[in-house]
N, C-alpha and C positions, 0 to 999 in steps of 0.2 A: 790300897783299895780294900774295902770291907769284903768279907766272905764268911764262909763257915766250914767246919771240918766234917767230913763224911768218910765212911769206909767204902771199899769197893763193893762189898755186899749190899750196903745201903743204896749205892748207885745202881746196882743191878736191879734191886727191888723197885726203885723209882722208874727205871726203864720198863720193867714188867707192867707197872701200873699205867704208865703213859703210852707205851708202844706195844704192849701185848706180849704174849708168850713167844710169838714168832720172832720178834726182835731179840728176845733174850736167847733164843736157840742159836742165834748167829755168833754169840760170844764163845770164844775158845780160851779157856784158862791156860796160861802158859807163863812160866817163870822167865824173867828177863833181868839178868844181873845188872845190866847198864841202867835200865829204868829204875830198878830198886835202889841203886846207888844214888841216882838223881833225887828220887822222891824222899829218901832217908834224910836229905838235907833240908827238906821243907819243914816249916814249923807246924806242929800239930794244933797248937792253940796260939792265938794272937789277939792283940788289942787294937781294934780299928776305930777307936774314938776320934782320933785326929782326922781320918779319912771321912767319917760321918760328919764331922764338924765342917768339912769343906763341901758337904752336900752329896757325897758319894753314897750310893745305896746298894746293898747286897740283895740277892735273891733270898727268899725265905725258906726254900727247900730245894732238894735236887730234882724233884718232880718239875718244879718251875724252870729249872735250867734246861731239862730235856724238852719241855714244851717250847721254850724260847728258841732253842736250837731248831726244832722242827718248823716253827713259824718263820724264823729268819732265813732258813735254807730251803723253804718250800718243799720239805720232804713230807710225802703223805704219811699219815699215822698208820702204823701196822696194827691190825686187830687180831 
């Protein structure tokens, strides 16, 4: 499947833009060795030409992913 790479900081800023400061205040930064181990095995860069050739499409930004989540799960946007 096609996708894109982003940092946690970039994800938080997207949440701030889409969901507001109140949504970001709910985040608690906490280290988790098990999660870090899993994520460390994920590729940072990848080539999705084959997936795109089959018609798969990736979102263009993390802001878009947050908006889609809110729309799909009918979560009211936080201002």
